[in-house]
Structures are given as structure tokens and as C-alpha cells.
N, C-alpha and C positions, 0 to 999 in steps of 0.2 A: 342452471344455465340454459338447458334445453327448453324448459317451459317459457323462459323469458324471450328467447329467440323466436320460438313458435308464436308467441303472443304478438311480437312485433311484426312477423310475417303475415299473420292473419289480419292484423289491423291494417297493414298496408294494402292488402288485397281487398278487404271489405270496404274500407273507406274510399278507395280510389274510384269505384263506380259512381259515388256521390259527386266527386269532383268532375268526373267525366260527364255526368248528366247535366251539370251546370253549363258546360261548354259545348254540348252536342244537342242542343234542343231541337235543331232542325235536321238531325241526322236520320239516316235510314233505319228502319225497324230491324228487330232481331230476325235471323233466319235459323231454322233448326232442322235436325234429322233424327228420326227414331229408327234404329236398325235392330232387327230381330232375326235370330237363327236358331234352328233346333235340329239336332241329328239323333236319329234313332237307329240302333244296330240290334238285330236279332239273328240268331243262327249259331255259328260256332262260338262267337263272342257276343255278349249283350252289354249295351251301354246306352246311356241317355245323356245328351249334352244340350244345355240351354245357354244361349248367349244373347245379351242385350247391350246396346250402345245408344248413347244420346249425345249429340253434338249441337252446339249453338254458337252463333257468331253474329257480331254486329260490327260493321266497318263504317265508322263515323268520320266526321270532318277532322277531328283532332285525336280521337280515341278509337282503338280497335279491341274488341272483347272476343275471347275465345274460351269456351267452356266444354269440358268433356267428362262423361261418366260412362264407365264400362263395367260389366260384370259377367262372369261365366261360371257354370257349375256342371260337373260331370260325375255321374254315378255309373259304376261298372260292376259286373257280376264277380263275386269272389269264387274262384274255381274250387276252393276247398269246401266252403259252406253253402255255396249257391245263393247267398244273399247279395243284395245290391248294396255296395258301399261307396262312399264318396271318394273319388280319386283325383278330383280337380276342383279348386275353388279359387277364383281370382277376382279382385276388385281394383279399379283404377279411377281416379278422379283428378282433374286439374282445372285451374282457372288462370288465364293469362291476360294481362292488360298491357296494351302498347300505347305509348304517347308519341304521336307523330311530331317530328321536329320541323314544322313549317309546312305550308301548303304545297310547295313544289319539291320538298326534300324527300329523298328516298330513305333517309335515316330515321330511326325511332328508338325510344327507350322502352324496354320491356321489363315486366316483373311477373313471375309465375310461381304458383304454389301447387304442389302435386303430392298425392298420397297413393301408394301402390302396395297392395296386400296380396300375397300369394302363399297359400298354405302348403303347396307341394313343390316349392322351388328351393333354391339355395338360401333364401332368406324368408322371413315371415312378413315383414312390411318395411317400407321405407317412406319417410316424409321429407320433403325438400322444399327450399325456397331459393330463388335466384333472381337477380336483376342485372341489367347490362344494356348493351347497345346492339341494335339490329339494323339491317339494311335490306331493302327490297330492290334486287338487281333487275328483275323483270316485272313489268306491270302493264299488261295489255289485255285485250279481250280473250286471248288464248292461253297466255302463260303468266304465272306469277312465281317468283323465286325469292325466298327470304333466307338470310343467314343471321345467326345470333351468337353472341359471346359475352359472358359475364360471370362474376363470382356469385357464390351462394353458400348455403348451409344444408347439411343432410344428417338425419338420424336413421341409421340402418339397424334393424333388429335381426339377429342371427340365430336366436334361440326361441323355443316356444314361449308364448305369453299367455297370461290368464284372461286378457281382454284385448280389445282392439287398440289400446294405447299403452298398456304395461308390457314390459319386456325384461326377461331375466338377464340378457346379455346383449347390449346394443353398442354401436359405435357411432360417435358423433364426429363430424369432420367438416372442414371447409372444402368447397368444391369449385370447379370451373365448369360451367355449362356451355356446351357447344351444340348448336342445332341448325338443321337445314330443312326447309319446307318447300316443296315444288308442287304446283298444280297446273295441269294441262287440260284444257277443254278441247278434246279431239274434234267433236262436232256437237250439234244440238242434243244428241242422245247419248253421248259417251264422255266420260271424264276419268283422268288418271291422276292419282295423288301419291306422293312419296313424302313421308315425314321421318326424320332421323334426329335423335337427340342423345346426348351422352353427358354424364356427370362424372368428371374425373377427380379423383382424390387419392391421397396416399394409402389409405386403408383398403379401398375397393373402387373400381370403376364400373359403372353401370351404363348400359346402352339400350335403346329402344328404337326399332325400325319397323315402320308399318307401310306396306304398299297396297294400294287398292285400285280396282278398275270398276267403274259404275256404268251400268247401261240402263237408260231410262225406259220404262214401260209405257207410262203416260205422264200427264202433268205432275202428279204427286208421287207415283210409285216407281221404284227402280230395283234392279238386281245388282248386288255387289259381291265381288270376289276380293277377299282380303288375305294378306299374309303378314303375320306379326312375328318378329324375332325379339326376344329379350335376353340380355347378356349381363352377367355379374361375374367379375373377375375373381372374387373370393366367396366361396360357398362352403357349407358344412360338408363333412366327410360323407361320401355316398351320394351326393347330389351333383347333377350336371350344371355346367356354367351357363348353358343357353337353353331356352325353351322356344318352340315354334308352334304357331297356330295357323291353320288354313281354314277359312270359312267362306260359305256362300250364304248370303242373307238377303232379306227383303227390307227395303229402305223406304220410309215414308217421309217426305219433305214438306215443311210448312213455313 
């Protein structure tokens, strides 16, 4: 059942851009960001953390595309052996396609597929697909505010797996997705973003909240401070329900 549902979700997301291309021939081109951060600690504690993010967006006449890819890796010194061991590894990717309901309408239909893998959290990976109705409450040169609500499906792996797809103990459930996205252009050189999403289900509720402040250095380069919170209501024994990341990174826009 899981394979069939995932196949339907992937087909919906992969085929949709073809339809979108047919109706958005005169739309604006893609815009993207490449974000890199590296933290090196030496002294009483030793650790190396590398983080990379890629965001791409195209806001067309009828369709709006949003793609994300994130990855981070941390190695820390084992105080017993003195060797560097991996203490953090996380990957996240998502693709969302919005279909605007009319030229002057603030409402739109969305569908989103996401994959989140974290080897040192309360779960090992989760894959989800959701679709529903969204509304843009604010839309001007300074502010945009979107809210979304819709049903979906999620497979959540709670036990170690032998590969990136197999799992010894997973939970499959219907979900309700709730999301809020706010963007504030403070001035020509500064921008504030807030993105919050939650997948609500009987077996477990997950949430993701990311806050960022970007300050532009020149036309293509900027500095960004980001704070990410991830929450899972049901985790394995010995794991915490929430994880937080605070990063300062260099951003290249194109």
C-alpha cells in the first residue's frame, strides 16, 4: 500500500510541472539560493559541522513552484578514544506546486512531497505527501503571508534501517497538514522569513519551524542567520522530542 501511495504522490508532483510549463510559457524564470555554512571548534571540545541548503522558486501566472534541498553533517571528538565520530547527520528535500485559482484570486491549490532523514533524532526518516487549499492574505512589495490546510499521507520510520528506503518498524498514517509562510522585505538589503508547517496524525505529530534574517552584502551575496526547530510528538526511548539548529551562513543568489 505504501509503495502505491508513494508512486501516486511522485507521479502527481513529477507530472505537474509539465502541465505548468504548458500554461506558463510567458512566466518569469526560476530564482535560486545556494547557502553554505561551516563551523569549526577546537580547544576543550573539537567538532566540525558542515551545512548546505539550496532553494529555488518560480512564481508564474498560474503556477508557483518551490523546491528545497538541505543537508548537514557534524563530527565530534570522542572523549574516550580521541577519534572523530559522526554525531549529526540530517537531510531534507521538498517540492511544492501551487495552482492559482484565477488572476485576481488569493486562493490556490497546493500539493507537496517531502522527505526528511535524521539519524540522530527520535525517528530515522519520514516521507509525506499532502494536497489542499491555500490562501495568500498579504501580497505587496513588502509583505507576503500564506496559509495552507489539507489532507495527506505519511510514512514514519522509528527504527534503524538498512538503506534509505527500508525500515524495520514504520508507521503509516493519514495526516492533516497545516502551514504558515511569512516574508517581510524590511528594506533593499534586509529580509525576514518565517515558515511553519505541521503534520498532524493519530500516531505522531511532527512540526518544523524556520526563522531567518538575511542581510545583503552586494548584488548576489548575503549573510543569513537561521533558527530551525523540529518537533516529533512520539520518539524512541532516550531521544528528545525537539531539535534546534542555529546557523550563520553565506548565501549566493541567482
